[in-house]
All heavy atoms as TSV, in Angstrom:
chain	resi	resn	atom	element	x	y	z
A	1	MET	N	N	28.094	-7.652	-7.152
A	1	MET	CA	C	26.974	-6.737	-6.886
A	1	MET	C	C	26.453	-7.020	-5.489
A	1	MET	O	O	26.124	-8.140	-5.143
A	1	MET	CB	C	25.889	-7.095	-7.901
A	1	MET	CG	C	25.050	-6.012	-8.505
A	1	MET	SD	S	25.836	-4.507	-8.964
A	1	MET	CE	C	24.457	-3.444	-8.726
A	2	PRO	N	N	26.361	-5.983	-4.647
A	2	PRO	CA	C	25.817	-6.202	-3.278
A	2	PRO	C	C	24.313	-6.430	-3.328
A	2	PRO	O	O	23.645	-6.115	-4.326
A	2	PRO	CB	C	26.155	-4.922	-2.550
A	2	PRO	CG	C	26.284	-3.896	-3.634
A	2	PRO	CD	C	26.796	-4.601	-4.831
A	3	LYS	N	N	23.790	-6.964	-2.263
A	3	LYS	CA	C	22.358	-7.165	-2.137
A	3	LYS	C	C	21.658	-5.820	-2.074
A	3	LYS	O	O	22.208	-4.838	-1.554
A	3	LYS	CB	C	22.005	-7.943	-0.883
A	3	LYS	CG	C	22.486	-9.369	-0.905
A	3	LYS	CD	C	22.074	-10.013	0.434
A	3	LYS	CE	C	22.630	-11.398	0.544
A	3	LYS	NZ	N	22.355	-11.970	1.872
A	4	MET	N	N	20.431	-5.781	-2.595
A	4	MET	CA	C	19.639	-4.566	-2.487
A	4	MET	C	C	18.949	-4.549	-1.133
A	4	MET	O	O	18.568	-5.620	-0.622
A	4	MET	CB	C	18.598	-4.504	-3.584
A	4	MET	CG	C	19.183	-4.282	-4.947
A	4	MET	SD	S	17.921	-4.254	-6.216
A	4	MET	CE	C	17.095	-2.735	-5.826
A	5	LYS	N	N	18.783	-3.382	-0.544
A	5	LYS	CA	C	18.093	-3.277	0.734
A	5	LYS	C	C	16.600	-3.017	0.488
A	5	LYS	O	O	16.227	-2.232	-0.391
A	5	LYS	CB	C	18.666	-2.141	1.563
A	5	LYS	CG	C	20.008	-2.486	2.166
A	5	LYS	CD	C	20.411	-1.495	3.238
A	5	LYS	CE	C	21.649	-1.942	3.942
A	5	LYS	NZ	N	22.027	-1.016	5.010
A	6	THR	N	N	15.792	-3.675	1.304
A	6	THR	CA	C	14.347	-3.434	1.280
A	6	THR	C	C	14.033	-2.204	2.065
A	6	THR	O	O	14.595	-1.985	3.170
A	6	THR	CB	C	13.629	-4.644	1.918
A	6	THR	OG1	O	13.898	-5.791	1.142
A	6	THR	CG2	C	12.123	-4.422	1.981
A	7	HIS	N	N	13.164	-1.355	1.553
A	7	HIS	CA	C	12.714	-0.158	2.267
A	7	HIS	C	C	11.766	-0.636	3.369
A	7	HIS	O	O	10.653	-1.102	3.074
A	7	HIS	CB	C	12.000	0.773	1.294
A	7	HIS	CG	C	11.661	2.102	1.889
A	7	HIS	ND1	N	10.743	2.266	2.902
A	7	HIS	CD2	C	12.123	3.339	1.597
A	7	HIS	CE1	C	10.662	3.560	3.202
A	7	HIS	NE2	N	11.499	4.229	2.449
A	8	ARG	N	N	12.201	-0.588	4.630
A	8	ARG	CA	C	11.456	-1.208	5.715
A	8	ARG	C	C	10.105	-0.526	5.938
A	8	ARG	O	O	9.136	-1.187	6.327
A	8	ARG	CB	C	12.282	-1.171	7.020
A	8	ARG	CG	C	13.561	-1.935	6.949
A	8	ARG	CD	C	13.430	-3.346	6.378
A	8	ARG	NE	N	12.549	-4.177	7.161
A	8	ARG	CZ	C	12.004	-5.312	6.739
A	8	ARG	NH1	N	12.231	-5.767	5.515
A	8	ARG	NH2	N	11.209	-6.008	7.504
A	9	GLY	N	N	10.016	0.778	5.747
A	9	GLY	CA	C	8.725	1.460	5.911
A	9	GLY	C	C	7.717	0.993	4.887
A	9	GLY	O	O	6.562	0.769	5.212
A	10	ALA	N	N	8.167	0.769	3.660
A	10	ALA	CA	C	7.263	0.279	2.609
A	10	ALA	C	C	6.907	-1.189	2.852
A	10	ALA	O	O	5.782	-1.583	2.600
A	10	ALA	CB	C	7.936	0.434	1.246
A	11	ALA	N	N	7.842	-1.961	3.357
A	11	ALA	CA	C	7.591	-3.372	3.611
A	11	ALA	C	C	6.458	-3.592	4.604
A	11	ALA	O	O	5.728	-4.565	4.557
A	11	ALA	CB	C	8.868	-4.073	4.072
A	12	LYS	N	N	6.338	-2.655	5.549
A	12	LYS	CA	C	5.300	-2.753	6.567
A	12	LYS	C	C	3.920	-2.340	6.018
A	12	LYS	O	O	2.912	-2.675	6.612
A	12	LYS	CB	C	5.651	-1.859	7.755
A	12	LYS	CG	C	6.866	-2.345	8.505
A	12	LYS	CD	C	7.363	-1.297	9.489
A	12	LYS	CE	C	8.700	-1.728	10.060
A	12	LYS	NZ	N	9.307	-0.677	10.887
A	13	ARG	N	N	3.904	-1.615	4.906
A	13	ARG	CA	C	2.666	-1.062	4.378
A	13	ARG	C	C	2.065	-1.831	3.213
A	13	ARG	O	O	0.917	-1.627	2.873
A	13	ARG	CB	C	2.905	0.388	3.961
A	13	ARG	CG	C	3.061	1.340	5.127
A	13	ARG	CD	C	3.515	2.680	4.655
A	13	ARG	NE	N	3.462	3.679	5.740
A	13	ARG	CZ	C	4.419	3.850	6.622
A	13	ARG	NH1	N	5.509	3.115	6.599
A	13	ARG	NH2	N	4.300	4.766	7.570
A	14	PHE	N	N	2.855	-2.670	2.573
A	14	PHE	CA	C	2.401	-3.364	1.377
A	14	PHE	C	C	2.539	-4.876	1.523
A	14	PHE	O	O	3.489	-5.357	2.147
A	14	PHE	CB	C	3.207	-2.910	0.156
A	14	PHE	CG	C	3.069	-1.444	-0.158
A	14	PHE	CD1	C	4.010	-0.555	0.309
A	14	PHE	CD2	C	1.998	-0.964	-0.885
A	14	PHE	CE1	C	3.890	0.805	0.057
A	14	PHE	CE2	C	1.876	0.406	-1.165
A	14	PHE	CZ	C	2.837	1.273	-0.683
A	15	LYS	N	N	1.574	-5.573	0.935
A	15	LYS	CA	C	1.642	-7.053	0.908
A	15	LYS	C	C	1.429	-7.505	-0.532
A	15	LYS	O	O	0.752	-6.838	-1.299
A	15	LYS	CB	C	0.498	-7.660	1.753
A	15	LYS	CG	C	0.564	-7.303	3.232
A	15	LYS	CD	C	1.611	-8.093	3.968
A	15	LYS	CE	C	1.731	-7.670	5.418
A	15	LYS	NZ	N	2.925	-6.911	5.707
A	16	LYS	N	N	2.042	-8.608	-0.878
A	16	LYS	CA	C	1.918	-9.133	-2.223
A	16	LYS	C	C	0.737	-10.107	-2.292
A	16	LYS	O	O	0.553	-10.924	-1.396
A	16	LYS	CB	C	3.204	-9.857	-2.641
A	16	LYS	CG	C	3.267	-10.141	-4.116
A	16	LYS	CD	C	4.636	-10.637	-4.510
A	16	LYS	CE	C	5.267	-9.621	-5.435
A	16	LYS	NZ	N	6.515	-10.098	-6.005
A	17	THR	N	N	-0.051	-10.018	-3.372
A	17	THR	CA	C	-1.186	-10.936	-3.565
A	17	THR	C	C	-0.678	-12.171	-4.260
A	17	THR	O	O	0.477	-12.262	-4.682
A	17	THR	CB	C	-2.285	-10.282	-4.442
A	17	THR	OG1	O	-1.729	-10.032	-5.724
A	17	THR	CG2	C	-2.782	-8.971	-3.826
A	18	GLY	N	N	-1.562	-13.155	-4.405
A	18	GLY	CA	C	-1.170	-14.405	-5.057
A	18	GLY	C	C	-0.771	-14.230	-6.499
A	18	GLY	O	O	0.056	-14.989	-7.028
A	19	THR	N	N	-1.327	-13.224	-7.169
A	19	THR	CA	C	-1.020	-12.990	-8.572
A	19	THR	C	C	0.180	-12.047	-8.755
A	19	THR	O	O	0.514	-11.685	-9.882
A	19	THR	CB	C	-2.220	-12.418	-9.316
A	19	THR	OG1	O	-2.659	-11.230	-8.660
A	19	THR	CG2	C	-3.360	-13.416	-9.367
A	20	GLY	N	N	0.767	-11.601	-7.632
A	20	GLY	CA	C	1.980	-10.746	-7.746
A	20	GLY	C	C	1.701	-9.259	-7.674
A	20	GLY	O	O	2.641	-8.474	-7.818
A	21	LYS	N	N	0.453	-8.866	-7.510
A	21	LYS	CA	C	0.144	-7.448	-7.393
A	21	LYS	C	C	0.378	-7.007	-5.936
A	21	LYS	O	O	0.503	-7.867	-5.043
A	21	LYS	CB	C	-1.317	-7.178	-7.772
A	21	LYS	CG	C	-1.603	-7.481	-9.230
A	21	LYS	CD	C	-3.066	-7.348	-9.523
A	21	LYS	CE	C	-3.342	-7.722	-10.969
A	21	LYS	NZ	N	-4.777	-7.834	-11.215
A	22	LEU	N	N	0.449	-5.705	-5.708
A	22	LEU	CA	C	0.685	-5.186	-4.363
A	22	LEU	C	C	-0.608	-4.638	-3.777
A	22	LEU	O	O	-1.318	-3.881	-4.432
A	22	LEU	CB	C	1.753	-4.081	-4.391
A	22	LEU	CG	C	3.168	-4.570	-4.607
A	22	LEU	CD1	C	4.105	-3.378	-4.740
A	22	LEU	CD2	C	3.640	-5.448	-3.463
A	23	LYS	N	N	-0.889	-5.031	-2.551
A	23	LYS	CA	C	-2.076	-4.604	-1.824
A	23	LYS	C	C	-1.671	-3.495	-0.890
A	23	LYS	O	O	-0.616	-3.533	-0.276
A	23	LYS	CB	C	-2.609	-5.794	-1.038
A	23	LYS	CG	C	-4.020	-5.677	-0.574
A	23	LYS	CD	C	-4.564	-7.003	-0.070
A	23	LYS	CE	C	-3.796	-7.513	1.117
A	23	LYS	NZ	N	-4.439	-8.662	1.759
A	24	ARG	N	N	-2.540	-2.466	-0.748
A	24	ARG	CA	C	-2.249	-1.332	0.140
A	24	ARG	C	C	-3.522	-0.899	0.840
A	24	ARG	O	O	-4.625	-1.258	0.437
A	24	ARG	CB	C	-1.697	-0.148	-0.642
A	24	ARG	CG	C	-2.723	0.471	-1.611
A	24	ARG	CD	C	-2.203	1.751	-2.235
A	24	ARG	NE	N	-3.143	2.304	-3.164
A	24	ARG	CZ	C	-4.128	3.136	-2.849
A	24	ARG	NH1	N	-4.330	3.484	-1.583
A	24	ARG	NH2	N	-4.944	3.620	-3.767
A	25	ARG	N	N	-3.360	-0.120	1.892
A	25	ARG	CA	C	-4.484	0.491	2.582
A	25	ARG	C	C	-4.781	1.858	2.005
A	25	ARG	O	O	-3.895	2.500	1.425
A	25	ARG	CB	C	-4.177	0.650	4.073
A	25	ARG	CG	C	-4.264	-0.655	4.839
A	25	ARG	CD	C	-4.244	-0.424	6.316
A	25	ARG	NE	N	-5.295	0.470	6.739
A	25	ARG	CZ	C	-5.308	1.203	7.846
A	25	ARG	NH1	N	-4.285	1.152	8.665
A	25	ARG	NH2	N	-6.317	1.982	8.168
A	26	LYS	N	N	-6.001	2.328	2.171
A	26	LYS	CA	C	-6.357	3.651	1.680
A	26	LYS	C	C	-5.947	4.734	2.670
A	26	LYS	O	O	-5.873	4.474	3.878
A	26	LYS	CB	C	-7.846	3.732	1.423
A	26	LYS	CG	C	-8.255	2.884	0.217
A	26	LYS	CD	C	-9.715	3.059	-0.097
A	26	LYS	CE	C	-10.100	2.175	-1.273
A	26	LYS	NZ	N	-11.507	2.216	-1.556
A	27	ALA	N	N	-5.651	5.927	2.161
A	27	ALA	CA	C	-5.230	7.043	3.010
A	27	ALA	C	C	-6.444	7.755	3.601
A	27	ALA	O	O	-7.587	7.455	3.230
A	27	ALA	CB	C	-4.432	8.029	2.149
A	28	PHE	N	N	-6.190	8.685	4.487
A	28	PHE	CA	C	-7.198	9.601	5.091
A	28	PHE	C	C	-8.133	8.876	6.083
A	28	PHE	O	O	-9.248	9.297	6.279
A	28	PHE	CB	C	-8.038	10.303	4.018
A	28	PHE	CG	C	-7.205	10.993	2.982
A	28	PHE	CD1	C	-7.130	10.505	1.690
A	28	PHE	CD2	C	-6.459	12.121	3.302
A	28	PHE	CE1	C	-6.368	11.119	0.739
A	28	PHE	CE2	C	-5.687	12.761	2.350
A	28	PHE	CZ	C	-5.638	12.236	1.057
A	29	LYS	N	N	-7.684	7.847	6.756
A	29	LYS	CA	C	-8.510	7.124	7.715
A	29	LYS	C	C	-7.948	7.173	9.126
A	29	LYS	O	O	-8.384	6.479	10.018
A	29	LYS	CB	C	-8.696	5.672	7.257
A	29	LYS	CG	C	-9.569	4.773	8.094
A	29	LYS	CD	C	-11.015	5.191	8.084
A	29	LYS	CE	C	-11.958	4.192	8.686
A	29	LYS	NZ	N	-11.757	3.928	10.097
A	30	SER	N	N	-6.927	8.040	9.373
A	30	SER	CA	C	-6.236	7.975	10.659
A	30	SER	C	C	-6.800	8.987	11.679
A	30	SER	O	O	-6.856	8.679	12.869
A	30	SER	CB	C	-4.758	8.233	10.471
A	30	SER	OG	O	-4.541	9.461	9.815
A	31	HIS	N	N	-7.199	10.164	11.277
A	31	HIS	CA	C	-7.705	11.156	12.249
A	31	HIS	C	C	-8.623	12.139	11.538
A	31	HIS	O	O	-8.824	12.054	10.323
A	31	HIS	CB	C	-6.549	11.895	12.929
A	31	HIS	CG	C	-5.689	12.681	12.019
A	31	HIS	ND1	N	-5.649	14.037	11.998
A	31	HIS	CD2	C	-4.827	12.297	11.043
A	31	HIS	CE1	C	-4.803	14.469	11.069
A	31	HIS	NE2	N	-4.319	13.421	10.477
A	32	ILE	N	N	-9.218	13.033	12.301
A	32	ILE	CA	C	-10.254	13.983	11.828
A	32	ILE	C	C	-11.379	13.218	11.129
A	32	ILE	O	O	-11.718	13.473	9.976
A	32	ILE	CB	C	-9.647	15.068	10.888
A	32	ILE	CG1	C	-8.372	15.643	11.492
A	32	ILE	CG2	C	-10.655	16.190	10.713
A	32	ILE	CD1	C	-7.678	16.654	10.581
A	33	LEU	N	N	-11.931	12.265	11.852
A	33	LEU	CA	C	-12.967	11.408	11.257
A	33	LEU	C	C	-14.382	11.913	11.497
A	33	LEU	O	O	-15.313	11.408	10.886
A	33	LEU	CB	C	-12.842	9.970	11.874
A	33	LEU	CG	C	-11.511	9.272	11.600
A	33	LEU	CD1	C	-11.432	7.978	12.326
A	33	LEU	CD2	C	-11.320	9.043	10.095
A	34	THR	N	N	-14.534	12.943	12.312
A	34	THR	CA	C	-15.893	13.405	12.630
A	34	THR	C	C	-16.550	14.081	11.475
A	34	THR	O	O	-17.775	13.958	11.291
A	34	THR	CB	C	-15.836	14.396	13.815
A	34	THR	OG1	O	-14.904	15.409	13.531
A	34	THR	CG2	C	-15.467	13.700	15.096
A	35	LYS	N	N	-15.799	14.759	10.639
A	35	LYS	CA	C	-16.412	15.453	9.507
A	35	LYS	C	C	-16.593	14.564	8.284
A	35	LYS	O	O	-17.191	14.993	7.296
A	35	LYS	CB	C	-15.586	16.680	9.116
A	35	LYS	CG	C	-14.183	16.404	8.649
A	35	LYS	CD	C	-13.465	17.677	8.196
A	35	LYS	CE	C	-12.930	18.454	9.362
A	35	LYS	NZ	N	-12.013	19.541	8.929
A	36	LYS	N	N	-16.081	13.350	8.327
A	36	LYS	CA	C	-16.221	12.415	7.173
A	36	LYS	C	C	-17.476	11.584	7.388
A	36	LYS	O	O	-17.787	11.143	8.484
A	36	LYS	CB	C	-14.990	11.501	7.089
A	36	LYS	CG	C	-13.754	12.285	6.735
A	36	LYS	CD	C	-12.471	11.507	6.882
A	36	LYS	CE	C	-11.295	12.438	6.699
A	36	LYS	NZ	N	-10.071	11.908	7.229
A	37	SER	N	N	-18.186	11.330	6.302
A	37	SER	CA	C	-19.430	10.582	6.378
A	37	SER	C	C	-19.170	9.132	6.676
A	37	SER	O	O	-18.075	8.619	6.440
A	37	SER	CB	C	-20.206	10.697	5.065
A	37	SER	OG	O	-19.533	9.990	4.052
A	38	ALA	N	N	-20.192	8.445	7.199
A	38	ALA	CA	C	-20.058	7.020	7.516
A	38	ALA	C	C	-19.776	6.231	6.253
A	38	ALA	O	O	-18.969	5.282	6.286
A	38	ALA	CB	C	-21.348	6.533	8.161
A	39	LYS	N	N	-20.379	6.615	5.136
A	39	LYS	CA	C	-20.140	5.908	3.869
A	39	LYS	C	C	-18.694	6.039	3.446
A	39	LYS	O	O	-18.050	5.064	3.000
A	39	LYS	CB	C	-21.049	6.480	2.803
A	39	LYS	CG	C	-20.896	5.844	1.438
A	39	LYS	CD	C	-21.824	6.471	0.409
A	39	LYS	CE	C	-21.594	5.836	-0.953
A	39	LYS	NZ	N	-22.462	6.451	-1.957
A	40	ARG	N	N	-18.150	7.244	3.581
A	40	ARG	CA	C	-16.758	7.480	3.200
A	40	ARG	C	C	-15.800	6.672	4.069
A	40	ARG	O	O	-14.862	6.051	3.573
A	40	ARG	CB	C	-16.493	8.969	3.317
A	40	ARG	CG	C	-15.117	9.406	2.863
A	40	ARG	CD	C	-15.046	10.920	2.845
A	40	ARG	NE	N	-13.705	11.387	2.764
A	40	ARG	CZ	C	-13.327	12.655	2.966
A	40	ARG	NH1	N	-14.215	13.559	3.283
A	40	ARG	NH2	N	-12.076	13.026	2.864
A	41	LYS	N	N	-16.046	6.666	5.389
A	41	LYS	CA	C	-15.182	5.915	6.293
A	41	LYS	C	C	-15.306	4.411	6.055
A	41	LYS	O	O	-14.315	3.695	6.120
A	41	LYS	CB	C	-15.559	6.251	7.755
A	41	LYS	CG	C	-15.135	7.650	8.168
A	41	LYS	CD	C	-15.363	7.897	9.605
A	41	LYS	CE	C	-16.796	8.228	9.903
A	41	LYS	NZ	N	-17.016	8.707	11.279
A	42	ARG	N	N	-16.464	3.970	5.715
A	42	ARG	CA	C	-16.695	2.532	5.436
A	42	ARG	C	C	-15.911	2.114	4.189
A	42	ARG	O	O	-15.288	1.078	4.145
A	42	ARG	CB	C	-18.175	2.272	5.247
A	42	ARG	CG	C	-18.566	0.818	5.115
A	42	ARG	CD	C	-20.065	0.606	5.256
A	42	ARG	NE	N	-20.854	1.406	4.336
A	42	ARG	CZ	C	-21.665	2.405	4.683
A	42	ARG	NH1	N	-21.775	2.787	5.947
A	42	ARG	NH2	N	-22.352	3.069	3.769
A	43	ASN	N	N	-15.912	2.954	3.165
A	43	ASN	CA	C	-15.161	2.677	1.947
A	43	ASN	C	C	-13.646	2.742	2.147
A	43	ASN	O	O	-12.885	2.066	1.448
A	43	ASN	CB	C	-15.587	3.613	0.807
A	43	ASN	CG	C	-16.925	3.242	0.253
A	43	ASN	OD1	O	-17.299	2.064	0.232
A	43	ASN	ND2	N	-17.718	4.223	-0.184
A	44	LEU	N	N	-13.216	3.535	3.129
A	44	LEU	CA	C	-11.780	3.640	3.417
A	44	LEU	C	C	-11.251	2.435	4.149
A	44	LEU	O	O	-10.057	2.206	4.185
A	44	LEU	CB	C	-11.499	4.904	4.257
A	44	LEU	CG	C	-11.620	6.240	3.498
A	44	LEU	CD1	C	-11.510	7.366	4.495
A	44	LEU	CD2	C	-10.543	6.366	2.436
A	45	ARG	N	N	-12.163	1.619	4.733
A	45	ARG	CA	C	-11.744	0.396	5.420
A	45	ARG	C	C	-11.164	-0.640	4.458
A	45	ARG	O	O	-10.265	-1.384	4.820
A	45	ARG	CB	C	-12.950	-0.254	6.101
A	45	ARG	CG	C	-13.266	0.261	7.449
A	45	ARG	CD	C	-14.363	-0.583	8.026
A	45	ARG	NE	N	-15.352	0.276	8.677
A	45	ARG	CZ	C	-16.643	0.014	8.803
A	45	ARG	NH1	N	-17.152	-1.101	8.302
A	45	ARG	NH2	N	-17.432	0.821	9.402
A	46	LYS	N	N	-11.702	-0.668	3.256
A	46	LYS	CA	C	-11.329	-1.688	2.289
A	46	LYS	C	C	-9.929	-1.435	1.758
A	46	LYS	O	O	-9.538	-0.282	1.518
A	46	LYS	CB	C	-12.305	-1.704	1.124
A	46	LYS	CG	C	-13.753	-1.939	1.548
A	46	LYS	CD	C	-14.683	-1.693	0.394
A	46	LYS	CE	C	-16.127	-1.763	0.856
A	46	LYS	NZ	N	-17.042	-1.244	-0.150
A	47	GLY	N	N	-9.181	-2.482	1.552
A	47	GLY	CA	C	-7.882	-2.346	0.932
A	47	GLY	C	C	-8.039	-2.187	-0.579
A	47	GLY	O	O	-9.113	-2.398	-1.131
A	48	THR	N	N	-6.961	-1.820	-1.230
A	48	THR	CA	C	-6.982	-1.691	-2.682
A	48	THR	C	C	-5.620	-2.054	-3.241
A	48	THR	O	O	-4.705	-2.326	-2.483
A	48	THR	CB	C	-7.406	-0.259	-3.098
A	48	THR	OG1	O	-7.553	-0.202	-4.484
A	48	THR	CG2	C	-6.392	0.775	-2.641
A	49	LEU	N	N	-5.475	-2.074	-4.539
A	49	LEU	CA	C	-4.222	-2.451	-5.179
A	49	LEU	C	C	-3.424	-1.224	-5.568
A	49	LEU	O	O	-3.990	-0.168	-5.855
A	49	LEU	CB	C	-4.498	-3.305	-6.425
A	49	LEU	CG	C	-5.212	-4.623	-6.166
A	49	LEU	CD1	C	-5.530	-5.294	-7.495
A	49	LEU	CD2	C	-4.361	-5.520	-5.301
A	50	VAL	N	N	-2.102	-1.377	-5.584
A	50	VAL	CA	C	-1.232	-0.306	-6.056
A	50	VAL	C	C	-1.432	-0.181	-7.564
A	50	VAL	O	O	-1.540	-1.178	-8.292
A	50	VAL	CB	C	0.256	-0.651	-5.725
A	50	VAL	CG1	C	1.192	0.359	-6.370
A	50	VAL	CG2	C	0.460	-0.685	-4.230
A	51	ASP	N	N	-1.502	1.058	-8.044
A	51	ASP	CA	C	-1.745	1.308	-9.443
A	51	ASP	C	C	-0.596	0.757	-10.318
A	51	ASP	O	O	0.565	0.739	-9.881
A	51	ASP	CB	C	-1.856	2.819	-9.688
A	51	ASP	CG	C	-2.419	3.140	-11.049
A	51	ASP	OD1	O	-3.597	2.829	-11.305
A	51	ASP	OD2	O	-1.680	3.681	-11.892
A	52	SER	N	N	-0.927	0.302	-11.499
A	52	SER	CA	C	0.080	-0.310	-12.388
A	52	SER	C	C	1.203	0.652	-12.761
A	52	SER	O	O	2.320	0.239	-13.012
A	52	SER	CB	C	-0.606	-0.876	-13.611
A	52	SER	OG	O	-1.273	0.152	-14.305
A	53	SER	N	N	0.887	1.974	-12.794
A	53	SER	CA	C	1.911	2.950	-13.137
A	53	SER	C	C	2.971	3.078	-12.062
A	53	SER	O	O	4.064	3.571	-12.316
A	53	SER	CB	C	1.253	4.312	-13.396
A	53	SER	OG	O	0.630	4.784	-12.221
A	54	GLN	N	N	2.674	2.639	-10.819
A	54	GLN	CA	C	3.608	2.748	-9.711
A	54	GLN	C	C	4.401	1.453	-9.449
A	54	GLN	O	O	5.309	1.432	-8.643
A	54	GLN	CB	C	2.868	3.125	-8.439
A	54	GLN	CG	C	2.266	4.486	-8.464
A	54	GLN	CD	C	3.312	5.569	-8.430
A	54	GLN	OE1	O	4.189	5.574	-7.580
A	54	GLN	NE2	N	3.256	6.484	-9.371
A	55	LEU	N	N	4.043	0.365	-10.148
A	55	LEU	CA	C	4.636	-0.938	-9.841
A	55	LEU	C	C	6.134	-0.978	-10.074
A	55	LEU	O	O	6.861	-1.625	-9.311
A	55	LEU	CB	C	3.927	-2.041	-10.633
A	55	LEU	CG	C	2.627	-2.515	-10.046
A	55	LEU	CD1	C	1.999	-3.571	-10.910
A	55	LEU	CD2	C	2.801	-3.042	-8.624
A	56	LYS	N	N	6.635	-0.292	-11.077
A	56	LYS	CA	C	8.063	-0.303	-11.370
A	56	LYS	C	C	8.858	0.315	-10.232
A	56	LYS	O	O	9.884	-0.215	-9.817
A	56	LYS	CB	C	8.322	0.438	-12.686
A	56	LYS	CG	C	9.744	0.305	-13.179
A	56	LYS	CD	C	9.940	0.987	-14.513
A	56	LYS	CE	C	11.366	0.865	-15.010
A	56	LYS	NZ	N	11.576	1.576	-16.280
A	57	VAL	N	N	8.350	1.418	-9.662
A	57	VAL	CA	C	8.986	2.072	-8.543
A	57	VAL	C	C	8.924	1.156	-7.312
A	57	VAL	O	O	9.897	1.021	-6.570
A	57	VAL	CB	C	8.266	3.408	-8.232
A	57	VAL	CG1	C	8.838	4.061	-6.996
A	57	VAL	CG2	C	8.386	4.330	-9.419
A	58	MET	N	N	7.764	0.527	-7.111
A	58	MET	CA	C	7.603	-0.355	-5.930
A	58	MET	C	C	8.492	-1.566	-5.984
A	58	MET	O	O	8.979	-2.027	-4.945
A	58	MET	CB	C	6.138	-0.747	-5.778
A	58	MET	CG	C	5.173	0.380	-5.556
A	58	MET	SD	S	5.589	1.465	-4.189
A	58	MET	CE	C	5.556	0.324	-2.843
A	59	LYS	N	N	8.724	-2.110	-7.181
A	59	LYS	CA	C	9.636	-3.278	-7.293
A	59	LYS	C	C	11.062	-2.901	-6.907
A	59	LYS	O	O	11.785	-3.720	-6.344
A	59	LYS	CB	C	9.643	-3.777	-8.757
A	59	LYS	CG	C	8.306	-4.277	-9.233
A	59	LYS	CD	C	8.012	-5.659	-8.745
A	59	LYS	CE	C	6.695	-6.168	-9.375
A	59	LYS	NZ	N	6.074	-7.224	-8.605
A	60	LYS	N	N	11.439	-1.658	-7.148
A	60	LYS	CA	C	12.772	-1.186	-6.772
A	60	LYS	C	C	12.876	-1.005	-5.246
A	60	LYS	O	O	13.889	-1.327	-4.637
A	60	LYS	CB	C	13.031	0.155	-7.466
A	60	LYS	CG	C	14.498	0.556	-7.487
A	60	LYS	CD	C	14.685	1.839	-8.250
A	60	LYS	CE	C	14.652	1.623	-9.739
A	60	LYS	NZ	N	15.016	2.832	-10.504
A	61	VAL	N	N	11.788	-0.530	-4.648
A	61	VAL	CA	C	11.778	-0.297	-3.188
A	61	VAL	C	C	11.643	-1.602	-2.435
A	61	VAL	O	O	12.184	-1.749	-1.329
A	61	VAL	CB	C	10.605	0.666	-2.864
A	61	VAL	CG1	C	10.378	0.766	-1.382
A	61	VAL	CG2	C	10.868	2.045	-3.449
A	62	LEU	N	N	10.914	-2.544	-2.995
A	62	LEU	CA	C	10.650	-3.854	-2.340
A	62	LEU	C	C	11.179	-4.973	-3.241
A	62	LEU	O	O	10.381	-5.722	-3.846
A	62	LEU	CB	C	9.169	-4.028	-2.093
A	62	LEU	CG	C	8.477	-2.950	-1.259
A	62	LEU	CD1	C	6.987	-3.048	-1.335
A	62	LEU	CD2	C	8.954	-3.052	0.171
A	63	PRO	N	N	12.498	-5.155	-3.357
A	63	PRO	CA	C	13.027	-6.155	-4.312
A	63	PRO	C	C	12.724	-7.585	-3.961
A	63	PRO	O	O	12.669	-8.417	-4.852
A	63	PRO	CB	C	14.519	-5.869	-4.293
A	63	PRO	CG	C	14.794	-5.228	-2.986
A	63	PRO	CD	C	13.551	-4.455	-2.637
A	64	TYR	N	N	12.536	-7.925	-2.674
A	64	TYR	CA	C	12.377	-9.315	-2.291
A	64	TYR	C	C	10.962	-9.697	-1.822
A	64	TYR	O	O	10.774	-10.751	-1.272
A	64	TYR	CB	C	13.402	-9.661	-1.202
A	64	TYR	CG	C	14.809	-9.342	-1.658
A	64	TYR	CD1	C	15.497	-8.275	-1.096
A	64	TYR	CD2	C	15.418	-10.087	-2.663
A	64	TYR	CE1	C	16.785	-7.965	-1.543
A	64	TYR	CE2	C	16.698	-9.766	-3.106
A	64	TYR	CZ	C	17.357	-8.717	-2.522
A	64	TYR	OH	O	18.629	-8.416	-2.966
A	65	ILE	N	N	10.048	-8.776	-1.993
A	65	ILE	CA	C	8.670	-9.069	-1.569
A	65	ILE	C	C	7.862	-9.551	-2.751
A	65	ILE	O	O	8.056	-9.147	-3.858
A	65	ILE	CB	C	8.046	-7.842	-0.883
A	65	ILE	CG1	C	8.723	-7.656	0.450
A	65	ILE	CG2	C	6.555	-7.998	-0.733
A	65	ILE	CD1	C	8.170	-6.517	1.295
């Protein structure tokens, strides 16, 4: 069986936590920020975890992370 390849785009966007969960950044924080409230932009700064329903797909994309 050959080695599985890591999806390099995903590897740059996700980090593994100490408990094995995946950490990600929130979307909608890159541009068109003038119409978004300060509260909304502040909440978008915080990272969050990948949903448990997506973990199986993410393990396939990131086999060695």
